[in-house]
C-alpha positions in Angstrom: 0.0 0.0 0.0 2.9 2.4 0.8 4.6 1.6 -2.5 1.3 2.1 -4.4 0.7 5.5 -2.7 4.3 6.7 -3.4 3.9 5.5 -7.1 0.7 7.6 -7.4 2.4 10.6 -6.0 5.4 10.3 -8.3 3.1 9.7 -11.2 1.3 13.0 -10.4 4.5 14.9 -10.2 6.0 13.6 -13.4 2.7 13.8 -15.4 2.2 17.5 -14.9 4.8 18.7 -17.4 3.7 16.2 -20.0 0.1 17.3 -19.6 1.1 21.0 -20.0 3.1 20.1 -23.2 0.2 18.1 -24.7 -3.0 19.8 -23.6 -6.0 17.9 -24.9 -8.5 19.1 -22.3 -10.9 20.6 -24.9 -10.5 17.7 -27.4 -11.2 15.2 -24.6 -14.4 16.9 -23.6 -15.6 17.2 -27.2 -14.7 13.6 -27.9 -16.6 12.1 -25.0 -19.5 14.4 -25.7 -20.0 15.4 -22.0 -18.9 18.2 -19.8 -18.8 17.0 -16.1 -19.5 19.8 -13.6 -18.5 19.2 -9.9 -20.5 21.2 -7.4 -21.8 21.2 -3.8 -25.5 22.1 -4.2 -26.1 23.7 -0.8 -25.3 27.3 -1.7 -28.3 29.1 -3.0 -28.6 31.0 -5.3 -25.4 29.6 -6.8 -26.5 26.0 -6.7 -29.1 24.1 -4.7 -31.6 21.3 -4.9 -35.3 21.5 -5.7 -38.0 18.9 -5.6 -39.7 18.6 -8.9 -42.3 15.8 -9.2 -40.7 13.9 -6.4 -37.3 14.0 -8.0 -34.4 16.2 -7.0 -32.8 18.6 -9.4 -29.7 20.8 -9.1 -30.5 24.4 -10.1 -29.1 27.9 -9.6 -27.1 30.5 -11.2 -24.0 28.3 -11.6 -26.1 25.6 -13.2 -27.4 28.0 -15.8 -23.9 29.1 -16.5 -22.7 25.5 -16.9 -25.6 24.8 -19.3 -24.7 27.7 -21.5 -21.0 26.6 -21.5 -22.0 23.0 -22.4 -24.3 24.3 -25.2 -21.6 26.5 -26.6 -19.2 23.6 -26.6 -21.8 21.4 -28.3 -21.8 18.7 -25.5 -24.1 17.4 -22.8 -23.8 18.7 -19.2 -23.4 16.1 -16.5 -23.6 17.3 -12.8 -21.7 15.5 -10.0 -22.6 16.4 -6.5 -20.1 16.1 -3.6 -18.9 18.0 -0.5 -17.2 21.4 -1.2 -13.8 20.2 0.2 -13.8 17.3 -2.2 -14.2 19.3 -5.4 -10.6 20.2 -6.1 -9.6 16.6 -5.4 -12.2 15.4 -7.9 -10.8 17.9 -10.4 -7.2 16.7 -9.9 -8.2 13.0 -10.3 -10.3 13.7 -13.5 -13.6 12.9 -11.8 -15.0 16.2 -13.1 -14.0 18.5 -16.0 -14.7 21.7 -14.1 -15.8 23.0 -10.7 -18.6 25.6 -10.5 -19.6 26.1 -6.9 -19.3 29.7 -6.0 -15.5 29.3 -5.8 -13.1 32.2 -5.5 -9.9 32.2 -7.6 -7.4 33.1 -4.9 -3.7 33.2 -5.3 -3.3 30.0 -3.3 -5.7 28.1 -5.4 -4.2 29.3 -8.7 -1.0 27.4 -7.8 -2.8 24.1 -8.4 -6.0 25.1 -10.4 -6.6 27.0 -13.6 -9.5 29.5 -13.4 -11.7 31.0 -16.0 -12.4 34.8 -16.1 -14.5 36.1 -13.2 -18.2 35.8 -13.8 -19.6 37.3 -10.6 -18.5 39.4 -7.6 -20.5 38.5 -4.5 -19.0 40.1 -1.3 -18.7 38.5 2.1 -21.3 38.7 4.9 -22.0 37.1 8.3 -25.2 35.4 9.2 -26.3 35.7 12.8 -29.4 34.8 14.9 -31.9 37.6 14.5 -32.2 37.9 18.3 -28.5 38.9 18.4 -28.7 41.6 15.7 -28.0 44.4 18.2 -24.8 42.7 19.5 -22.8 42.6 16.3 -21.9 45.2 13.7 -19.1 43.7 11.6 -16.2 41.1 11.9 -14.5 43.1 14.7 -17.5 42.3 17.0 -16.7 38.6 16.9 -13.3 38.7 18.6 -12.8 35.5 20.7 -16.1 34.1 19.5 -16.9 30.8 17.9 -17.4 31.3 14.1 -18.5 28.9 11.4 -17.7 28.5 7.7 -17.7 25.8 5.0 -14.6 23.6 5.2 -12.0 24.5 2.5 -13.7 27.8 1.6 -12.3 31.3 1.4 -14.7 32.3 4.1 -13.0 29.9 6.6 -9.6 31.5 5.9 -11.0 35.0 6.1 -12.5 34.3 9.6 -9.3 32.6 10.8 -7.0 35.5 9.6 -9.2 38.6 10.2 -11.2 37.8 13.3 -8.8 38.0 16.3 -9.1 35.1 18.7 -11.9 33.5 16.7 -12.5 29.7 17.1 -13.3 28.8 13.5 -15.4 25.6 13.1 -15.5 24.2 9.6 -18.4 22.0 8.4 -18.9 20.5 4.9 -22.5 21.6 4.5 -24.1 25.0 4.9 -27.2 23.5 6.4 -25.1 22.1 9.2 -23.5 25.5 9.8 -27.0 27.1 10.0 -28.0 24.4 12.5 -24.9 25.1 14.6 -25.7 28.8 14.5 -29.3 28.2 15.7 -28.1 25.9 18.5 -25.5 28.5 19.5 -22.5 26.3 18.8 -21.2 29.3 16.8 -22.1 33.0 17.0 -21.9 33.7 13.3 -21.5 32.0 9.9 -19.4 33.6 7.3 -20.9 33.2 3.8 -20.9 34.9 0.4 -23.5 37.7 0.4 -25.9 36.3 -2.2 -26.1 32.9 -0.5 -26.4 34.5 3.0 -29.3 36.6 1.6 -31.0 33.5 0.4 -30.9 31.8 3.8 -32.0 35.0 5.6 -34.9 35.5 3.2 -36.2 32.0 3.8 -35.7 31.9 7.6 -37.2 34.6 9.8 -34.9 33.6 12.7 -31.8 34.7 10.9 -30.2 38.1 10.1 -27.3 39.2 8.0 -24.6 41.9 8.6 -21.8 43.2 6.4 -18.5 41.5 7.6 -16.4 44.3 6.2 -13.6 41.9 5.5 -10.4 43.1 3.9 -10.4 41.2 0.6 -7.3 40.3 -1.3 -6.9 39.3 -4.9 -9.7 37.0 -6.1 -11.4 36.8 -2.6 -14.4 38.8 -3.8 -14.6 37.1 -7.2 -16.3 33.9 -8.4 -14.8 31.9 -11.3 -14.8 28.3 -12.8 -12.0 25.9 -11.7 -10.2 23.6 -14.1 -7.4 21.0 -13.7 -4.0 22.6 -14.0 -2.8 22.7 -17.6 -6.3 22.8 -19.2 -5.5 25.9 -21.3 -7.5 24.9 -24.4 -10.6 24.2 -22.4 -10.2 27.3 -20.3 -9.8 29.5 -23.4 -12.9 28.1 -25.0 -15.0 28.5 -21.8 -13.8 32.1 -21.4 -15.6 32.9 -24.6 -18.9 31.9 -23.0 -18.0 33.7 -19.7 -17.1 36.9 -21.6 -20.5 36.7 -23.4 -22.3 36.2 -20.0 -20.5 39.3 -18.6 -21.1 41.4 -21.7 -24.9 40.6 -21.8 -25.1 40.7 -17.9 -26.7 37.2 -18.0 -26.0 36.6 -14.3 -28.8 38.9 -13.4 -31.2 36.8 -15.4 -29.8 33.6 -13.9 -30.2 35.0 -10.4 -33.8 35.9 -11.0 -34.3 32.3 -12.4 -32.7 30.9 -9.2 -35.0 33.1 -7.0 -38.1 31.7 -8.8 -36.9 28.2 -7.9 -36.3 29.1 -4.3 -39.8 30.6 -3.9 -41.3 27.5 -5.4 -39.1 25.2 -3.3 -40.3 26.7 0.0 -44.0 26.5 -0.7 -44.3 23.1 0.7 -41.6 22.2 3.2 -43.4 19.3 4.9 -41.3 16.1 5.3 -44.1 14.2 3.6 -43.5 16.2 0.5 -39.9 14.9 0.5 -40.9 11.2 1.0 -39.3 10.2 -2.3 -36.0 11.7 -1.1 -35.9 9.5 2.0 -37.2 6.4 0.1 -34.3 6.8 -2.4 -31.9 7.2 0.5 -33.1 4.0 2.1 -32.8 2.1 -1.2 -29.2 3.1 -1.7 -28.4 2.5 2.0 -29.8 -1.0 1.9 -28.2 -1.8 -1.5 -24.7 -0.8 -0.1 -25.4 -2.8 3.1 -26.6 -6.0 1.5 -23.7 -6.1 -1.1 -21.3 -5.1 1.7 -22.5 -8.0 3.9 -22.2 -10.5 1.1 -18.7 -9.6 0.0 -17.7 -8.9 3.6 -18.5 -12.5 4.6 -16.9 -14.0 1.6 -13.7 -12.0 2.0 -13.9 -12.2 5.8 -13.8 -16.0 5.6 -10.9 -15.9 3.2 -8.8 -13.5 5.3 -9.6 -15.4 8.5 -8.3 -18.6 7.0 -5.2 -16.7 5.7 -4.5 -15.5 9.3 -5.0 -19.0 10.7 -2.7 -20.5 8.0 0.6 -22.0 9.0 2.2 -20.8 5.8 4.1 -17.7 6.9 3.6 -15.7 3.7 -0.2 -16.3 3.6 -0.4 -15.6 7.4 1.5 -12.4 7.0 -0.7 -11.1 4.1 -3.8 -11.9 6.1 -2.6 -10.1 9.2 -1.3 -7.1 7.2 -4.6 -6.6 5.5 -6.7 -6.9 8.6 -4.5 -4.7 10.7 -4.2 -2.0 8.0 -7.9 -1.8 7.3 -8.8 -1.8 11.0 -6.2 0.9 11.6 -7.4 3.4 9.1 -10.8 5.3 9.1 -13.5 4.2 6.7 -13.8 7.8 5.4 -10.2 7.7 4.2 -10.7 4.3 2.6 -13.7 5.6 0.7 -11.8 8.6 -0.5 -8.8 6.5 -1.5 -10.9 4.0 -3.5 -12.8 6.8 -5.3 -10.1 9.4 -5.8 -6.8 7.4 -5.4 -7.6 4.4 -7.5 -9.7 6.8 -9.7 -6.4 8.1 -11.1 -6.1 4.9 -13.0 -9.7 3.5 -13.2 -12.7 5.8 -13.4 -14.9 4.1 -10.7 -18.4 5.5 -10.3 -19.1 6.9 -6.8 -21.7 4.1 -5.9 -19.3 1.3 -6.9 -16.4 3.0 -5.1 -18.6 3.2 -2.0 -19.6 -0.4 -2.1 -16.0 -1.6 -2.7 -14.7 0.5 0.3 -17.5 -0.6 2.6 -17.1 -4.3 1.6 -13.3 -4.3 2.1 -13.7 -2.6 5.4 -16.3 -5.0 6.6 -14.2 -8.0 5.5 -11.4 -7.1 8.0 -13.8 -7.0 11.0 -15.7 -10.1 9.9 -12.3 -11.9 9.5 -11.5 -11.3 13.1 -15.0 -12.3 14.3 -14.7 -15.6 12.3 -11.1 -16.2 13.5 -12.2 -15.8 17.1 -15.1 -18.1 16.6 -12.9 -20.8 15.1 -10.4 -20.5 17.9 -13.2 -20.8 20.5 -14.0 -24.4 19.4 -12.1 -26.9 21.6 -9.1 -28.6 19.9 -10.6 -32.0 21.0 -13.3 -31.5 18.4 -10.7 -31.5 15.7 -8.8 -34.4 17.1 -12.0 -36.5 17.5 -13.0 -35.8 13.9 -9.6 -36.6 12.5 -9.5 -39.9 14.5 -12.8 -40.9 12.8 -11.1 -40.6 9.4 -12.4 -37.1 8.4 -10.0 -35.1 6.2 -8.9 -31.6 7.3 -11.4 -30.0 4.9 -14.2 -32.3 6.1 -13.4 -31.6 9.7 -13.6 -27.8 9.2 -16.8 -27.8 7.1 -18.7 -30.4 9.1 -17.4 -30.1 12.6 -15.5 -26.9 13.4 -17.4 -24.2 11.3 -21.0 -25.2 12.4 -19.9 -24.8 16.1 -18.0 -21.6 15.4 -21.0 -20.1 13.6 -23.1 -20.4 16.8 -20.4 -18.6 18.7 -19.8 -15.8 16.2 -23.5 -15.2 15.2 -24.1 -12.4 17.9 -20.9 -10.6 17.0 -21.6 -11.1 13.3 -25.1 -9.7 13.7 -23.7 -6.6 15.4 -21.4 -6.1 12.4 -24.3 -6.2 10.0 -26.3 -3.7 12.1 -23.2 -1.4 12.3 -22.8 -1.7 8.6 -26.2 0.0 8.0 -25.0 3.0 10.0 -21.4 3.1 8.8 -22.4 3.0 5.1 -23.6 6.6 5.6 -20.0 7.7 5.1 -20.3 7.2 1.3 -22.3 10.4 1.2 -19.0 12.4 1.1 -18.3 11.3 -2.5 -21.9 12.0 -3.6 -23.6 8.7 -3.2 -27.3 9.4 -2.6 -27.7 7.3 0.5 -30.0 8.3 3.5 -27.5 10.8 5.0 -27.0 12.5 1.6 -30.8 12.8 1.1 -31.1 14.2 4.6 -28.7 17.0 3.7 -30.6 17.5 0.5 -33.9 18.0 2.3 -32.2 20.4 4.8 -30.9 22.5 1.9 -34.2 22.5 0.1 -36.5 23.3 3.1 -34.1 25.5 5.2 -35.0 23.2 8.1 -32.3 21.7 10.2 -33.7 19.5 12.9 -36.8 17.9 11.5 -35.0 16.1 8.6 -32.5 14.7 11.2 -35.4 13.4 13.3 -36.9 11.6 10.3 -33.6 10.1 9.3 -33.0 8.9 12.9 -36.4 7.2 13.0 -35.7 5.5 9.6 -32.3 4.2 10.7 -33.8 2.9 14.0 -36.5 1.0 12.1 -33.9 -0.6 9.8 -31.5 -1.6 12.5 -34.2 -2.7 14.9 -35.9 -4.9 12.3 -32.5 -6.5 11.4 -31.7 -7.1 15.0 -35.0 -8.9 15.5 -34.4 -11.1 12.5 -30.8 -11.9 13.7 -32.1 -12.6 17.2 -34.7 -15.1 15.8 -32.0 -17.1 14.1 -29.8 -16.9 17.2 -32.5 -18.4 19.3 -33.1 -21.1 16.7 -29.4 -22.1 16.7 -29.5 -22.4 20.5 -32.7 -24.5 20.3 -31.2 -26.8 17.6 -28.1 -27.3 19.8 
């Protein structure tokens, strides 16, 4: 794994000059016939989700801009959703062709990202609870206060550098930041002015003040991000951006976004978003079921490898189990999707299933190994004395007894897998957690969608626990 990681890093270092010398970014987009846009749709009016006929759609000013660019290029627009702090990684690993997500072309970002011409200047504001409106005037009022901003955003850096003594808290989703504000975990949320205005207009408990930040180069601008060295694609996109600026189309796009926002908040009941939660349950169960199947198959394999007397096989089994158990599932998901994605373009859902399955296999292997070791050695000796082969002894004598011992722990692993699979939402898989965030963004409600998701998770895990307990009792009865 270490050698592979180093190889990937070296490949990235040596590939950059070659790419710069042979720029085929525009030709590649035109050849495949699609323009893939990466975005984090929780930032109205730039990009956000709406419920249309029970189906979610990504809309907003940035989406309209992307549609025009795709039309001018003569290709089809494809939108990939993910957390804001994953967008530049997706760009670097060719998961997306461009990033349009209210992103500022700062000097630091320009070192690793190519940007289009600026298409909008937004300004920076601070959202506060309406009850605190008299306490705060600008950024200087928040000295030594807890402040919130989106992880990886320019707003996070502004708060950290220009608010003395501030305790900056970064979260991936704006909806989570608003929830933190309302529950007084933070005193203010730094956000681009148009997006801040959108949240204030749709929530009577919020207010907005001018942060009066000192903005450097690019920190008040919004542009489109491209992989470094994509000169031909950037030049072609700039033709569309220049036309947008010349005709002042952003005003039209903002009005269009405002219409969607008004329509979106007419019915904010959770029943209206039933299809969102149903879709989330479907994906969660799909990932869990496949993860359980492959987790058991691979778990048995790695358990036997760890129990093997052949040193090499034993070492490989131990190395895999310890490595997987010693690294967070989130990192594993990101490695499969982004890391391996440098060589093989794996869809987000497949990457999530692979990561969850491989992670589960390590824990299942230890459960199975413990169960096998719990069977008395006398059982093996008795079976072999009766003439059974080593394979027959394991299949007919040892494993049935081990299964009764490991079933409770194995059941707990299955229940945990339902909950742990939620981590795949970070790469844009529309599981239950992802849909929860989508409902929060669409309705401007923070707590109620969480309650609904909690109840759904409880129903799924409780039902599975009852089924597993039934078979556990049956095993004891048969014994």
